[in-house]
C-alpha positions in Angstrom: -10.4 -1.3 22.4 -10.9 2.0 20.4 -9.2 1.7 17.0 -9.3 4.3 14.2 -8.2 3.2 10.8 -6.7 5.6 8.2 -6.4 4.4 4.6 -4.2 6.3 2.2 -6.3 6.4 -0.9 -3.4 7.3 -3.2 -1.0 5.0 -1.4 1.3 7.8 -0.5 1.6 10.1 2.5 3.0 13.6 2.0 4.1 15.6 5.0 7.3 17.1 6.2 8.9 16.2 9.5 8.2 19.0 12.1 11.9 19.2 12.9 13.2 19.0 9.4 10.7 20.1 6.7 12.8 18.5 3.9 12.5 15.0 5.4 9.2 13.0 5.3 7.2 12.4 8.4 6.5 8.7 9.3 4.4 7.5 10.9 1.7 10.2 10.6 1.6 11.9 14.0 -1.6 11.3 16.0 -2.0 15.1 16.3 -2.5 15.4 12.6 -5.5 13.0 12.7 -7.0 15.0 15.6 -6.5 18.3 13.7 -8.3 16.9 10.7 -11.2 15.7 12.9 -11.5 19.2 14.5 -11.7 20.7 11.0 -14.3 18.3 9.9 -16.5 18.9 13.0 -16.4 22.7 12.8 -16.8 23.0 9.0 -20.0 20.9 9.4 -21.4 23.4 11.9 -19.9 22.5 15.2 -22.6 20.2 16.6 -22.3 20.1 20.5 -22.3 16.3 20.6 -19.3 16.3 18.1 -17.5 19.0 20.1 -18.0 17.0 23.3 -16.7 13.8 21.5 -13.6 15.7 20.4 -12.8 16.8 23.9 -13.3 13.3 25.2 -10.9 12.1 22.4 -8.2 14.5 23.4 -8.3 13.3 27.0 -7.4 9.7 26.0 -3.7 10.5 25.6 -1.2 9.0 23.2 -2.4 6.0 21.1 -0.5 2.9 20.0 0.2 2.9 16.3 0.2 0.1 13.8 1.8 0.9 10.4 4.3 -0.3 7.8 7.7 -0.2 9.3 10.5 -2.7 8.6 10.8 -6.1 7.1 13.3 -8.8 8.3 15.1 -10.5 5.4 16.1 -14.2 5.6 19.8 -13.2 6.2 18.8 -11.3 9.3 19.1 -7.8 7.9 16.2 -5.4 7.9 15.0 -3.0 5.3 12.4 -0.3 5.2 9.0 -1.5 4.0 8.2 2.0 2.8 9.9 4.2 0.3 10.6 7.8 1.3 11.4 10.6 -1.1 12.9 14.0 -0.2 11.2 16.5 -2.4 12.8 17.8 -5.6 13.5 21.5 -5.7 10.7 23.5 -7.3 10.6 27.2 -8.2 7.3 29.1 -8.8 6.9 32.5 -10.3 3.9 34.7 -10.6 1.6 34.7 -13.7 1.3 38.4 -14.1 4.2 40.9 -14.1 2.3 43.7 -12.3 1.5 41.4 -9.4 5.2 41.4 -8.4 5.2 45.2 -7.9 1.8 45.6 -6.3 1.6 43.4 -3.1 -2.0 43.6 -1.8 -1.6 41.1 1.0 -1.7 43.9 3.5 -5.2 44.9 2.4 -6.5 41.5 3.5 -5.0 42.1 6.9 -6.7 45.5 7.1 -10.0 43.9 6.2 -9.6 41.3 9.0 -8.9 44.1 11.5 -12.1 46.0 10.3 -14.1 42.8 10.7 -12.9 42.3 14.2 -13.7 46.0 15.1 -17.2 45.7 13.7 -17.8 42.5 15.8 -16.6 44.2 18.9 -19.0 47.2 18.4 -21.9 44.8 17.8 -21.1 42.8 21.0 -20.7 46.0 23.1 -24.0 47.5 21.8 -22.3 50.7 20.4 -24.3 53.6 18.9 -25.8 53.0 15.5 -23.8 55.9 14.1 -20.5 54.3 15.2 -21.6 50.8 13.9 -22.6 52.4 10.5 -19.2 54.0 10.2 -17.4 50.7 10.8 -19.6 49.0 8.2 -18.9 51.6 5.6 -15.1 51.4 6.3 -15.3 47.6 5.9 -17.2 47.8 2.6 -14.7 50.4 1.3 -11.8 48.1 2.2 -13.4 45.1 0.5 -14.1 47.1 -2.7 -10.6 48.3 -2.8 -9.1 44.9 -2.6 -11.4 43.7 -5.4 -10.4 46.6 -7.6 -6.7 46.2 -6.9 -6.8 42.5 -7.6 -8.5 43.0 -10.9 -5.9 45.7 -11.8 -2.8 43.7 -11.0 -4.0 40.4 -12.6 -5.4 41.9 -15.8 -3.9 40.4 -18.9 -2.4 42.5 -21.7 -1.6 45.6 -19.6 2.0 46.9 -20.5 4.4 46.7 -17.6 7.0 49.4 -16.8 10.7 48.7 -17.1 11.1 48.5 -13.3 8.3 45.9 -13.1 9.9 43.8 -15.8 13.3 44.1 -14.0 11.8 43.0 -10.7 10.1 40.0 -12.3 13.4 38.9 -14.0 15.1 38.9 -10.6 12.9 36.1 -9.3 13.3 33.8 -12.3 15.2 30.5 -11.5 18.3 31.6 -13.4 18.5 35.0 -11.7 17.5 34.4 -8.1 18.9 32.8 -5.1 18.3 29.0 -5.3 15.8 28.7 -2.6 14.1 25.3 -2.9 10.7 24.1 -2.0 10.5 20.4 -1.2 7.7 17.9 -1.3 8.8 15.0 1.0 6.6 11.9 0.7 6.4 8.3 2.0 5.0 5.4 0.0 4.3 2.6 2.6 4.1 -1.0 1.7 0.7 -1.1 3.4 -1.5 2.0 2.9 -3.3 1.5 6.2 -2.4 3.1 9.5 -4.2 2.3 12.7 -4.3 4.2 16.0 -5.6 2.4 19.1 -6.4 3.3 22.7 -7.2 0.8 25.5 -10.6 2.4 26.2 -14.1 1.2 25.6 -16.5 3.5 23.7 -20.3 3.4 24.1 -22.3 2.9 20.9 -23.8 6.4 20.8 -20.4 8.1 21.1 -19.0 5.6 18.5 -21.6 6.7 16.0 -20.7 10.4 16.6 -17.0 9.7 16.2 -17.5 7.7 13.1 -19.5 10.6 11.6 -16.6 12.9 12.3 -14.0 10.5 10.8 -16.1 10.1 7.6 -15.6 13.8 6.9 -11.8 13.7 6.9 -10.6 13.9 3.4 -6.8 14.4 3.9 -4.1 14.3 6.5 -0.9 16.3 6.1 -0.6 17.8 2.6 -3.7 18.2 0.5 -2.4 15.5 -1.8 -2.6 12.9 1.1 -6.2 11.9 0.6 -7.5 9.4 3.2 -10.6 7.5 4.3 -11.0 7.2 8.0 -13.3 5.0 10.1 -13.8 3.4 13.5 -13.2 -0.3 13.7 -13.7 -2.9 16.4 -10.3 -4.7 16.1 -7.3 -4.8 18.4 -3.9 -3.6 17.2 -0.6 -5.3 16.7 1.3 -2.1 17.4 4.5 -1.0 15.6 4.9 1.9 18.1 3.7 2.3 21.7 3.9 5.4 23.9 6.4 5.2 26.7 7.7 7.2 29.7 11.1 5.4 29.6 13.7 5.4 26.8 12.2 6.5 23.5 13.0 5.6 20.0 11.0 8.4 18.4 9.0 11.4 19.4 5.6 12.1 17.9 3.1 14.9 18.3 -0.1 13.9 20.2 -2.9 15.8 21.9 -4.2 16.3 25.5 -6.9 18.2 27.4 -7.3 21.8 26.1 -5.9 21.2 22.6 -9.3 21.6 20.9 -10.0 24.9 22.7 -6.5 26.1 21.8 -7.1 25.3 18.1 -10.4 27.2 18.1 -8.7 30.3 19.7 -5.8 30.0 17.2 -8.2 29.9 14.2 -10.0 33.0 15.5 -6.6 34.8 15.2 -5.3 33.5 11.9 -8.7 32.8 10.1 -6.9 30.5 7.7 -4.9 33.3 6.2 -2.0 34.1 8.5 0.9 32.0 9.9 -0.3 29.7 12.6 0.8 27.5 15.5 -0.6 24.0 15.9 -0.8 23.1 19.6 0.4 19.6 20.5 2.1 17.6 23.1 5.4 15.8 22.3 5.1 12.1 23.3 7.8 9.5 23.4 7.3 6.2 21.5 9.3 2.9 21.5 9.0 -0.5 19.9 6.8 -3.0 21.7 8.9 -4.9 24.3 6.7 -8.0 24.3 6.6 -9.9 21.1 4.1 -12.6 20.5 6.6 -14.7 18.7 6.9 -15.1 14.9 3.7 -15.5 13.0 2.7 -18.9 11.8 4.1 -20.0 8.5 3.1 -22.5 5.8 5.1 -25.7 5.6 7.7 -25.7 2.8 8.1 -21.9 2.2 11.8 -22.6 1.7 14.4 -20.6 -0.2 14.1 -19.2 -3.7 16.3 -18.9 -6.8 14.9 -15.9 -8.8 15.4 -15.6 -12.5 14.1 -12.3 -14.0 12.5 -12.0 -17.4 14.1 -9.6 -19.9 13.2 -5.9 -19.7 9.9 -5.3 -21.5 9.7 -9.1 -22.0 7.2 -10.2 -19.3 4.4 -12.5 -20.0 0.7 -12.3 -19.1 -0.4 -14.0 -15.8 -2.7 -16.6 -17.5 0.5 -18.3 -18.8 1.6 -19.1 -15.2 1.1 -22.9 -15.5 2.7 -22.9 -19.0 5.8 -21.2 -17.6 6.0 -23.6 -14.6 5.8 -26.7 -16.8 8.3 -25.2 -19.4 10.9 -24.3 -16.7 10.6 -27.7 -15.1 10.9 -29.4 -18.5 14.0 -27.4 -19.3 15.7 -28.3 -16.0 14.9 -31.9 -16.4 16.3 -32.0 -20.0 19.6 -30.5 -18.7 19.8 -32.5 -15.5 21.9 -35.6 -14.9 20.0 -38.8 -16.0 18.0 -40.4 -14.6 16.3 -37.2 -13.5 16.1 -36.9 -9.7 12.7 -37.2 -8.3 13.1 -33.8 -6.6 13.2 -32.2 -10.1 10.6 -34.2 -11.8 8.1 -34.3 -8.9 7.5 -38.0 -9.6 8.7 -41.2 -7.9 11.8 -42.8 -9.5 11.0 -45.9 -11.6 12.5 -48.9 -9.9 11.3 -51.5 -12.4 8.9 -51.9 -15.2 8.0 -49.4 -18.0 4.7 -47.9 -16.7 4.3 -44.3 -15.6 5.4 -43.2 -12.2 3.2 -41.6 -9.6 3.5 -38.1 -8.1 6.1 -37.7 -5.3 4.6 -37.6 -1.9 7.3 -35.4 -0.4 7.8 -31.7 -1.1 9.9 -31.0 -4.2 11.0 -28.2 -6.5 8.4 -25.7 -7.4 8.2 -23.0 -10.1 6.5 -19.7 -9.3 5.6 -16.8 -11.7 6.1 -13.5 -9.9 3.9 -10.7 -11.3 3.5 -7.0 -10.9 0.0 -6.7 -9.6 -0.3 -4.8 -6.3 -0.7 -1.2 -7.6 -3.8 0.2 -9.2 -1.8 0.9 -12.3 0.2 -2.4 -12.3 0.3 -4.1 -15.7 -0.2 -7.6 -14.4 2.9 -8.9 -16.3 5.1 -11.7 -14.9 8.4 -10.1 -14.1 10.4 -13.1 -12.8 10.4 -16.8 -12.2 11.3 -18.3 -8.8 12.5 -21.8 -8.2 11.3 -22.8 -4.7 13.4 -25.2 -2.6 11.5 -26.4 0.4 12.9 -26.3 3.9 14.9 -29.4 4.8 15.8 -30.3 1.2 18.7 -32.7 1.0 22.0 -31.2 -0.3 22.1 -33.7 -3.1 18.8 -32.4 -4.4 20.0 -28.8 -4.1 23.1 -29.7 -6.0 21.0 -31.3 -8.8 19.1 -28.0 -9.3 22.4 -26.0 -9.4 23.9 -28.5 -11.9 20.8 -28.4 -14.1 20.9 -24.6 -14.1 24.6 -24.5 -15.0 23.9 -26.9 -18.0 20.9 -24.9 -19.1 22.9 -21.6 -19.2 23.3 -20.2 -22.7 26.6 -18.2 -23.0 25.5 -16.6 -26.3 22.3 -15.0 -24.9 23.8 -14.9 -21.3 20.7 -16.4 -19.9 18.4 -19.4 -19.8 16.5 -19.9 -23.0 12.9 -20.8 -22.3 10.5 -22.0 -25.0 6.8 -21.9 -24.2 3.9 -23.6 -26.0 3.2 -21.7 -29.2 6.8 -21.1 -29.9 7.2 -18.0 -27.6 10.9 -17.7 -26.5 12.2 -15.7 -23.5 15.7 -15.4 -22.0 15.5 -15.8 -18.3 18.1 -14.4 -15.9 19.5 -11.9 -18.5 22.7 -10.1 -17.4 22.1 -6.9 -15.6 24.4 -5.0 -18.0 21.7 -5.4 -20.7 19.2 -3.4 -18.6 19.0 0.2 -19.8 18.7 2.9 -17.1 15.5 4.2 -18.6 13.9 0.7 -18.4 14.3 0.5 -14.7 10.6 0.5 -14.1 10.2 -2.7 -16.2 12.8 -4.6 -14.2 11.5 -7.1 -11.6 12.0 -4.7 -8.7 10.5 -5.7 -5.4 8.2 -8.4 -6.8 11.4 -10.2 -7.7 12.4 -10.4 -4.1 11.4 -13.2 -1.8 11.1 -10.7 1.1 8.2 -9.0 -0.8 6.2 -12.3 -0.7 7.4 -13.3 2.7 5.5 -10.6 4.7 2.9 -11.6 7.3 -0.7 -10.8 7.5 -4.1 -11.8 8.7 -5.9 -11.5 5.4 -4.5 -13.0 2.1 -5.7 -12.9 -1.5 -4.7 -15.0 -4.5 -2.5 -13.5 -7.2 -2.8 -16.7 -9.1 -5.9 -18.8 -8.6 -5.9 -21.9 -6.3 -6.5 -25.3 -7.7 -8.6 -27.4 -5.2 -7.4 -30.9 -4.4 -10.9 -32.3 -4.7 -13.9 -31.1 -6.6 -16.5 -29.2 -4.5 -20.1 -30.2 -4.8 -21.1 -27.2 -6.9 -21.4 -26.4 -10.6 -19.1 -23.8 -12.2 -22.2 -21.7 -13.0 -23.3 -21.4 -9.4 -23.8 -18.1 -7.7 -21.3 -16.7 -5.3 -23.1 -17.8 -2.1 -23.3 -21.4 -3.3 -19.7 -21.3 -4.5 -18.5 -20.1 -1.1 -20.5 -22.7 0.8 -19.1 -25.5 -1.3 -15.5 -24.3 -1.5 -14.9 -23.1 2.1 -14.6 -26.6 3.7 -12.3 -27.9 0.9 -10.0 -24.8 1.3 -10.0 -25.0 5.1 -8.7 -28.6 4.9 -6.0 -27.7 2.4 -4.7 -24.9 4.6 -4.6 -27.0 7.8 -2.8 -29.8 6.0 -0.2 -27.2 4.9 0.5 -26.3 8.5 -1.6 -23.2 8.7 -4.4 -22.4 11.2 -8.0 -22.8 10.2 -9.2 -19.6 8.7 -12.0 -17.6 10.2 -13.3 -16.5 6.8 -13.0 -17.7 3.2 -14.3 -15.8 0.2 -14.2 -17.6 -3.2 -14.8 -15.9 -6.5 -13.8 -16.2 -10.1 -12.6 -12.6 -9.9 -9.5 -11.6 -8.0 -9.2 -8.8 -5.4 -6.2 -7.3 -7.2 -7.4 -5.1 -10.2 -4.7 -6.3 -12.6 -5.1 -10.0 -11.9 -7.3 -11.8 -14.5 -10.4 -13.8 -13.5 -10.7 -17.6 -13.8 -12.4 -19.0 -16.8 -15.8 -20.5 -16.1 -18.1 -19.8 -13.2 -19.9 -16.6 -12.2 -18.2 -13.7 -13.8 -15.2 -15.8 -14.9 -15.6 -15.6 -18.7 -14.3 -17.9 -21.3 -10.7 -19.3 -21.5 -8.3 -17.0 -23.3 -5.4 -14.6 -23.0 -7.3 -12.6 -20.4 -8.5 -15.3 -18.1 -6.8 -18.1 -16.1 -7.5 -21.6 -17.5 -8.8 -24.2 -15.1 -5.8 -26.1 -13.8 -4.9 -29.1 -16.0 -3.9 -32.4 -14.4 -0.8 -33.8 -15.9 -0.8 -34.0 -19.7 -4.4 -34.9 -20.1 -6.3 -31.8 -21.5 -9.6 -33.3 -20.4 -8.7 -33.6 -16.7 -9.1 -30.2 -14.9 -9.1 -29.3 -11.3 -11.7 -26.8 -9.9 -9.9 -23.4 -9.9 -11.0 -20.2 -8.1 -9.6 -17.0 -6.6 -9.7 -16.7 -2.8 -9.5 -14.2 0.0 -8.7 -15.9 3.3 -8.7 -14.2 6.7 -6.9 -15.8 9.8 -7.4 -14.9 13.4 -3.6 -14.4 13.8 -0.9 -13.2 11.4 0.5 -15.8 9.0 3.9 -15.4 7.5 4.5 -15.9 3.8 5.4 -16.9 1.2 2.0 -18.5 0.9 1.5 -21.0 -2.0 -1.3 -23.5 -1.5 -3.4 -25.9 -3.6 -2.9 -28.7 -6.0 -1.2 -26.4 -8.6 1.4 -24.9 -6.2 4.4 -26.6 -7.8 3.6 -24.8 -11.1 2.7 -21.4 -9.8 -1.1 -21.7 -9.0 -2.2 -20.7 -5.5 0.3 -17.8 -4.9 -1.1 -15.3 -2.4 -0.2 -11.9 -1.0 -1.4 -10.1 2.1 -4.4 -8.0 1.3 -4.2 -4.2 1.9 -5.4 -3.6 5.5 -4.6 -7.2 6.6 -0.9 -6.9 6.4 1.3 -7.0 9.5 4.9 -5.9 8.6 7.7 -6.9 11.0 
């Protein structure tokens, strides 16, 4: 299987649809990738091996494509997993008034004609006198365009009344409202993969990977990318077809490389150009491999947002979980149902009760962490109700929420250790329009956490159910060797497949997620680190806590919350970029 991976470095793809330039193109057409590869090969000198590889590539036909597409919600509806934006109208005027009345574009075309004439004379072996005359004419044309450019762009030269009048005509208030758009797509997963069912020999693979490494953009110059060859099969979102098609994309075939070279010889990067391509039909894959595996107890959520600008730092996850549960228990019917407390009901005696063996109510902190500029603040709290929960237990949660509701603040008053107070679930009318970015947004949606993927990374660290045989100061290799078997057992007991790779670290993969206190690179406990997970109310009893990245052989559906601290928000995971499979 030949697979090319394209990663959008800025997380956004900018390109207009070839049939409607105001609309964004998605997915990126395979022909665009080939055009970028041709440019990279020829700007590097046009090595014959690379040219031969490009011509082999164009003979492969239309590839299958894996990319962000649509997400199925619990109610059966589907939504786009990428956000598109039709460009805002922009108007651009010249910097210098004289440049509007002195168009020198034609001079560049005359230079190109003189260059082609000189090349023809040299190839034909013309007389030296004739070649010399052509050279002098070319030099004269070049000198003229340099002089005219300096004249029309010179600052401080007074402009005539006619020039000023012509400039005023093109200002936004005085001209026809001709807009320029910048359509863009921001996919949920910044990775696109193109795959062909062909084997590639190692030598050709090295050449192709060299070409791909030179590609810096696809589509608009703002769409910066990193491309590479990978040895992984696809789970395609789109497949080529000769039958009924859902969408048509531009691809390449034999002769496209040669046509691109000929076209460049004509336009030289300065004139209007045509980009040769083949229009190929694509459809959804007919054969589905069935739904991805899911963890036991993912259940349904009741989401309570924090107030605008009132989020809390991620290290307070366990504090929030315990405070929310305590508030629900204090407002619940007495005796408190075991589903709420997480402990067995006391049948007799006065001693403490043990933890409930069955799944029960959990409290998750939902943070904003996925973007490079995310602030890492907790935007909402989710009450998780496992699948198969009895109606009487669901009713107990609803009744406790109703009793907890504070009419005065129109929300749920939550008091955290240290006296910090927040109002959860504040009325939407209190949210100002200009504070929209601070609202929970997609991280407050269960669908955002319910995607599927092969590779998952912790947003809140996982608390192990038994202590690994390793010290907290051990290096990363020793940490991984000790933690991996413990984590594998926890995942399989949660109904998940055994992972193919486990990477443990005090530091999270997500840039805005704090590290775990203690251990290699973890730092000391504080506001900027996660504390080791506390057992019950005993401050001396702590579970071994670490961040994880876990890779499975097959996609696993979320939400994924694992570990001993899962009922208080520890062990919450998200599909890592590049490992996500959106359905």
